[in-house]
N, C-alpha and C positions, 0 to 999 in steps of 0.2 A: 308760973313755971314755964322757963323759956324750952320751947320745942322744937327748935329752928335745926333744921338737920345740920349736921358738921362732916359727913360722911355719906360716899353714894349710897350707899348700905342702909340707911335711913331714909332714903328719899321716898316717896309714895312714885310707883309706876305705871305707866308709861310716862317719863319725864325725859324735857330736853336739858340738855346738858351742855356747856361750852367749855373747851380744854382751854384755859385762858391762855398759856404760852403760847399756844399754836395762832390763838385771834390775835394775839400781841404782834407777832411775826409776821401774821397776815398785815394787818395794820400800819406795820414799819414799812413793809415794801412798797404799800400802795403811796403810802406819804412821802417817801422818796422816790418813786416814778410820778407821782401827780401831786406835788405840795401844793397847801395852803389853796387858793380860787383855783386852780386847774384840777380840782374834783370837787364833783357836786355829789355826794354821796345820797343813795336813792332808799331812804328808811321804810319804800314798801318791801325790801329785801329781810327785815329784820323786825320792825314794826316797833321799837321798843326805845324811848327816849333815852334811860341808862345807858343802853347802847352808844346811842348817839353822842350824848357825852363823853366817851372815850374818845371817839373820832374827835370831837372838841378840840381834847388835851395832843390829837395829833398834827392838828394846825387847821382842820379844816370845819370851817365856820357857816358855810352854804349847803343847804341841802334841798333835795328835791323829794315830793311826793307825790302818789298816784290818787290819794282822796281827800274831801273835805276832812274826813276824819282826824286822816292824818294830820294835816297842816293843823288844826284844832289842839290837837294833843302838843303837838312841837312848840306852838304859842304858849299853851297852860305852863311848857314846862321852861320856859324863856329862851328858847332856842328860834328864836323869830327874827334874826338878823338880817337873814337872805334867803326867803323860801318861796322856793318856785312850785306850783302844781303843773305836775309835766303832762297834762293831758285835760281833754275837756270834761265837763260835769253841766250839769242841769242847773242845780242852786246856788249861784255867787254870793247871795246875802249874806249866807253863812259869814264868807271869806270878808266880804265888805264891812261886816262887823267886828273882824279881826284888825281889818286896817284902819277904820274909824278909832282903835283902841292902841293905835301906834305900831302894831305888827308891818313888817315889812316884806310885802307878800307879791311875787309877780305869779299872772297867769297865762296857759296857754292858748292862745287863738288859731284857729281854722278855718274861719269863715264868719260872714256877716251875722248869722242867727246867732253864733258862741259870743263874738263883739257886741252886740247889742245885749247879749243877758250879763255880759262881765261891766258893761256899762251901766246896766239896769242895779248891778248887785253893788255898786259903788267899787269896783276893785280899781284900780289906775295904771298899772303897769302890766305891760304884756311882752311875752316874746311871739314871734308868728311861728306857728308851727308847721314845718314843710316836709310833706311824704316822698320821703327817699326810698322808697322800692318795698317796705312792709305796709300793706294794707290795711292799716288801723286809722287811726286819726292823721291829720293832717294836710294841706292844703295842696295844691299842683303848686311848684315852683315860679311859674310864670304869672301865678295870683298874688304872692307873697306880698309885693309892691306896692298892690291895689289896698290890700289889707291893710299894710301900713300905714298908707296914707288916709285912709278912712278913719284908723285910730287916733293917729295924731290931730287930725280935723276935730276930735271930740275930746281933746286936750289932754289924752293917755299920753305915757313914758311908754315908748317902745323902745325895749333894751336891746333887742335884735332877733335872732331866730334858733330854733329848737328842730331838729329832725333826726328821728331815732332810727338806728339801723339794726333793730332786734332780729331781723330774717338773719341776720350774718353772723349771730353771735359764737354759733356752733359750726361754721365752715370750717372742715378739720385742719386745715395747715395754715401755720401764720402767714407765708408769702401770698397764698390765694386768697386767705381772708384779709390782707391787707389790698390786695388788689381789689377786689369787690369793695370794700370801705371804701378806697379813692373813688370808685365810680358812683355811689352812693352820696360822698359829700362834696361832691363836683355839684350834683343837684344843691345840697346847701348851701353851696358857697354862691353858687348862680343868684340865688334867694337874697343871701343875704346881701351881694350887691345892690340889689333893690331895697331893701328893708333899712339897711342901717343900725347902728347902734352897735354896742362893745362886746355883745355876747353870741358865740355862736358855741350850742351847745348839743351834744348827741353824746353817743356811746355805752359800755356798760361793761362788765367782767368782762366778755369775752373779746370787745374790742378795744380795752383801755391801751396795752402797749401799742397797738398798729395807728390808730386813731390818732394822727398827727394834723389834722384839719381843724377840728373843734378846740375851743380855748377851756373849754370845761366840759369834764365827762361825766356821766349820769350813773356809778357803779354802785353796787351797795351788798351783792352778794359775796365778792373778796373777802369777806372779813369771816365769815362762817365760811362758805362754800358748800358746794353739793356734787354727789357723784356724775351727773352730768358735766358740769364745768373741770371736774377733775379728768375728764379726757383731751381736754385742751393742753396745749405747751406753756401753760400759764405756771407762776412761780407759788401759787395760793396753796394751804393745804386744807384738809378737811378737820375744822376746831368744832363744828355742830353734831350731836347724836342724839340718836332716841334711846334712854336708856330703859329696858324693861325686863321682866324679871319671868325667869323660867317655870311655868304652872303645871308642865306637865312630861314627861318623858316617856316615849314608849320605846318598849325593846325589839320593835321593828326599826329604829333607827332616824327615828325623830324626835325633835323636842318642839315644844310650844312655847309663845313666850306672849307677853299681855300687851301685845303694840301692834296693833293691824291698820285697817283701813281708816279708821278716825284717828290714827296718831300722825298720818304720812299725807303729804301731798302727791298723789299719785299718777300726775299729768303724764310725767317721764318717765314711768315704771316704778318697778318695785324696789323696796331701801334693798341697801347690801348690808351684809354679814360679813366684816374682814376675814373673821377664822372661819367661814366656811359656807354651803351654799344655803340661801333663802330660797325656799320652793316656791312659797304663795302666802299671799293676805287674806284674811277673811275680816269680819268688820273690828271683831276685838283682839284679834292673834295674828302670831304669823311665825308660820312653820319652819322649822328649820333641820338640814339635815344633820345627823350627828354619828360620831362613832361611838361605841360601848364605853361609857363611863364619862364623854366628853363634857357633859353636863348633868346638872344634877336639879331637883328641885330646887328653887329658891335663889339658884343663881343669876347674878344680874350680867345684861349682855346688852353691848351697844349696838345701834343699826345705825348707817347712816342712809339720811334722804337723797334723792333721784333729785331733789325740786324743795330749796331751801324757802324760797318766799312761803306757798300754801302750805309748806307745813309747818313753820313756825304763826301763821296763823291759828291754828287748831287748839294752840297751848298757851295757858295764861302766866308763864314765866319761863325764864331760863336760868338754871343752875348753873353759877360758875364754879368748874372747878379746876383743882392742881392734881392729877393722877385721881386718887380715891377721894381724898378732901372736899368739901363743898367750902370755899371761901367767898361767895358772894351771888344774891340770884336778881338778875336783871326781868321786871314786871314786864310784858308784853302791852303795853298800855296803848298801843295805835292800831289795834285792829278794827273790825268793822268799819262802817263808812260816815 
C-alpha cells in the first residue's frame, strides 16, 4: 500500500518543505543574471543531488562543494562534468579514486602541504586559493604565483584562482558591498595575474550581483533562501520552511510546536514565524506568542530558518509542495563528510 504523502497534512513533522513556485522563480532569476558557466552552484547550501539536477535543467552544469562526501555523492549521481572542492581537506585519496574513474574534479590549494597531499592523492587539477580578507583558507596573494609554479612543475593543471569574500556577504547596502568586494577582488586579480588560467572563482548569494570581477560565482543559498539573506536587497524569496505541528496551546497566550533546536541551524539566530512572534526554541519545540483562537492543537505552522545550510543538514529529505499539495520529495543525500 502506498503511504507517500500527498498533502502537507500527511507529512510527519518537523519536515522541510520547499514551495516549488518560489524555488522556480529563484532559479530562473539567477539563471538570467548568471547563465551557464557564470554560476557554479555551491551544493553545501542544499546538499541534494535531486535539487542539483533542477539547476542543471536551468543551464548550470558546473558545481562546487565543501566536503569530499559531497563530491562523492555528486559523482554517484552523474553530476561530475566539472566539480570543484572549494576548500582544503586532509584526505585527497578519496577524490583521486574518483578521478581515476573519470570524474572531472578540481581542488583548491593554498599551501605546499596541501599541494603535496593533492599530488599524493592523485588529483591533477587545481585552483590556487587566495585569502582576500576572510580569515579562513587561502594563501597570501603574493604567494599565489609561486604555488602555481610548483603545481605546474609537478604536471598539474592550474586552472586559475579562487578567493571567497564571505566576510562581505551581509554588508548592508549594495553600494557599500560593491565597494568592499572590489577591494577584495583586487587582491584576487593581482594573484591571477601571477597564476594564469581561465578561472577566477569567488562570490556567493550575497555578492552575486556586485561581484563583476569573478567569472564564476559560487552561490547556493539563493534557490531556497533564509531570513538572514532576506535582509539584503536581492530578489530571491523564501522557498524553504520547516513545517511543524501545534502540540500544546496555553490560555496564557502561547502555543508550542514540535520543531526546535534540533530542526534548525541556530548560528544566525532564531527561526521566524511569519504570522507572529516566535519567543524561543528548546530542544524539540518552539514557543509562539498567539492570540486567543489563533492556533489549535494539530494545526500546521511553517517556520523560516535564519541559516539554510546547517538547517538542511539536520534533515533527511525536502518535501516539494504546491501550497498544501505535496508534489515531490528530494532526498538530502549529500549530508556528512
